[in-house]
C-alpha positions in Angstrom: -0.2 0.4 0.3 1.5 3.4 -1.2 1.5 5.9 2.0 0.9 9.3 1.4 3.4 11.5 3.7 1.3 15.0 3.7 -2.5 13.8 4.8 -4.0 17.3 3.7 -2.2 17.4 0.5 -4.5 18.1 -2.1 -5.6 14.5 -4.0 -5.2 16.4 -7.1 -2.0 17.8 -7.0 0.4 15.2 -8.3 3.5 14.3 -5.4 6.9 15.4 -6.5 8.3 11.8 -5.5 6.6 8.9 -5.6 8.1 5.5 -5.3 6.5 2.2 -6.3 7.0 -1.8 -5.1 11.0 -0.6 -5.2 13.5 -2.9 -4.5 17.1 -3.3 -5.2 19.1 -7.3 -4.4 22.4 -7.8 -5.3 24.9 -10.8 -5.4 27.5 -11.0 -3.5 30.3 -14.5 -2.4 27.2 -15.9 -0.6 24.1 -15.6 -2.7 21.6 -13.0 -2.9 22.0 -10.0 -1.2 18.6 -8.3 -0.4 19.1 -4.5 0.2 15.8 -2.8 -0.1 12.4 -4.3 -1.0 8.7 -3.5 -1.6 9.6 0.1 -0.8 6.4 2.3 -1.5 6.0 6.5 -0.3 4.9 10.0 -2.1 6.1 13.2 -1.0 4.4 16.0 -2.3 5.9 19.3 -3.5 7.5 21.8 -0.6 7.6 18.6 1.9 10.3 17.7 3.6 10.9 14.2 4.4 13.5 12.0 6.6 14.9 8.8 6.5 15.8 7.5 8.9 17.7 4.4 9.7 21.2 2.1 11.5 24.1 2.1 9.3 23.5 -0.6 6.2 19.6 -0.3 6.7 19.3 1.4 3.2 18.7 4.6 3.1 21.7 5.9 0.7 20.7 2.9 -1.8 17.3 4.1 -1.0 18.8 8.2 -2.0 20.5 6.6 -5.1 17.5 5.6 -6.4 15.1 7.9 -5.8 17.3 10.5 -7.6 18.3 8.0 -11.0 21.5 7.4 -9.8 21.5 3.9 -9.6 19.2 1.3 -11.4 16.6 -0.9 -9.0 16.1 -4.7 -9.5 12.4 -4.0 -9.4 9.3 -1.1 -8.9 9.3 2.3 -10.3 10.2 6.1 -8.7 8.3 9.5 -10.6 10.2 11.9 -10.1 8.5 15.6 -11.2 5.8 13.2 -13.4 8.8 11.3 -14.9 9.1 7.4 -14.5 13.2 7.7 -13.6 13.5 4.0 -15.1 12.1 4.5 -17.9 14.5 6.7 -19.8 17.8 5.7 -20.2 21.2 7.1 -18.9 21.8 10.3 -20.4 17.6 10.8 -20.1 18.1 10.4 -16.5 21.0 12.2 -16.2 19.4 15.7 -17.7 15.9 15.2 -15.8 18.0 15.2 -13.3 20.0 18.0 -13.8 16.9 19.9 -14.0 14.8 19.3 -11.0 17.5 17.9 -8.5 19.5 19.7 -6.0 22.4 17.3 -3.9 24.5 17.5 -0.8 26.8 14.8 0.3 28.6 14.4 3.7 32.2 14.9 2.0 31.0 18.6 -0.3 32.1 16.7 -3.6 33.3 19.8 -4.4 36.5 20.3 -8.0 39.1 20.4 -6.5 40.4 22.5 -8.8 38.3 24.9 -9.4 37.2 28.1 -6.7 34.2 28.6 -5.2 32.6 30.7 -7.3 33.2 28.4 -10.5 32.3 25.4 -8.1 28.9 27.1 -7.9 28.5 27.9 -11.5 29.4 24.5 -13.3 26.4 23.6 -13.3 24.8 26.4 -14.7 27.3 26.5 -17.2 26.5 23.2 -18.6 23.0 24.0 -19.0 24.1 27.0 -21.5 23.0 29.7 -18.7 24.5 33.3 -19.4 23.7 34.6 -15.8 26.4 31.6 -14.4 28.5 34.2 -12.5 26.0 36.7 -11.0 23.7 33.8 -9.9 26.5 32.6 -8.9 28.1 35.1 -6.9 24.7 36.2 -5.5 23.9 32.2 -4.2 27.3 32.2 -2.6 26.6 36.2 -0.9 23.7 34.1 0.4 24.7 31.3 1.8 27.9 34.3 3.7 30.8 33.0 1.6 30.7 36.4 -0.4 35.1 36.7 1.1 35.7 33.4 -0.5 34.7 33.2 -3.9 38.5 33.0 -5.7 39.3 30.1 -2.8 39.2 26.8 -3.9 38.2 24.0 -1.2 41.3 22.9 0.5 41.3 26.6 1.6 37.8 26.2 2.3 37.1 24.9 6.4 34.4 21.6 6.4 31.6 24.1 7.2 32.2 26.4 4.5 32.5 23.9 2.1 29.5 23.0 3.0 28.0 27.0 2.4 29.8 26.2 -0.7 27.8 22.4 -1.8 24.4 24.5 -0.7 24.9 27.2 -2.8 25.8 25.2 -5.7 22.8 22.7 -5.2 20.0 25.8 -5.1 21.6 27.9 -7.7 19.8 25.5 -10.5 16.4 26.0 -8.3 15.8 22.8 -8.0 12.2 21.0 -7.3 13.6 18.8 -5.0 16.2 18.3 -2.7 18.2 15.0 -1.3 20.8 15.7 1.4 22.6 12.0 2.7 23.6 13.0 5.8 24.6 16.5 4.9 26.6 17.5 8.5 28.6 13.8 9.0 31.9 15.2 8.2 31.1 18.9 10.7 31.4 19.1 14.3 28.0 19.9 16.4 28.1 23.4 16.3 29.5 23.9 12.4 26.6 21.2 11.4 24.1 22.5 13.6 24.8 26.3 11.3 24.7 24.3 8.1 21.4 23.0 8.5 20.0 26.1 9.9 20.9 27.1 6.6 19.8 24.6 4.4 16.4 24.3 6.4 16.1 28.1 5.5 16.8 28.3 2.1 14.7 25.2 1.6 11.9 27.0 2.7 13.1 30.2 0.8 13.4 28.2 -2.7 9.5 25.7 -1.4 11.7 23.5 -2.4 10.7 19.6 -1.6 13.9 18.0 0.4 14.7 14.3 1.2 16.7 14.3 4.7 18.6 10.5 4.9 20.5 10.5 8.9 21.4 8.7 11.4 20.4 11.5 13.6 16.6 11.6 15.3 17.2 14.9 16.5 17.9 15.9 12.7 14.8 14.3 11.2 12.9 16.2 13.4 13.3 19.4 11.4 11.2 17.4 8.2 7.4 17.5 8.4 7.4 13.5 7.8 10.2 10.7 8.5 10.2 7.4 7.0 12.1 4.3 9.1 14.4 2.0 6.7 14.8 -1.4 8.5 17.1 -4.2 7.2 15.5 -3.1 3.5 12.3 -1.8 4.5 9.9 1.0 5.0 9.3 -0.2 8.6 7.1 2.8 10.2 6.2 6.2 8.5 6.0 8.6 11.3 3.8 10.8 11.0 4.3 13.4 13.3 7.8 13.8 13.9 8.4 18.1 15.0 
């Protein structure tokens, strides 16, 4: 049965994300290993969802499938109304670039590019003639107007994650997918990054899928699902 994560959402509004019977099985030395099985849920546009669970429960695999970075053994993911796995790899990449922003635990910045160039890059790849100005404005918004020319090695962890947030939000995505975004940061820095991420998310009206093992962080989201041994075992309907 599909679980709608916002009981007050209009039944006429299509969800930004719809997951149907999603499963992932791989082969290892001992045979078939099921990572995810029969995952179903819907996420309305503009809503925030935490995916919680212990290490090895399938959280990151689920996030990769939701973004079309990995392919399932069975099931479907509809993102912004399109089934990711009816597309080929190039089509999925183009759809992802148009609709999804990412924030990773390890920042995933390009080391030989400056902060400004890192944020400009996705805009330039889609041919945006205002890439420099938009990237400058977004870096200013995240408090890095004095760090535009700095490369990642000259930035602190918190500053690098701010660059990553700027890169994600400058594309005006429909949905942001964040995988343990504070995992490489100390508590105080991580808290400031999370505050900023939620501020940007509210300003942009972007949906959010946040993968975390931290229930305190999960409570910042409007809804949460719990993954245990690859199964969607619990829906928390009033987590905050």
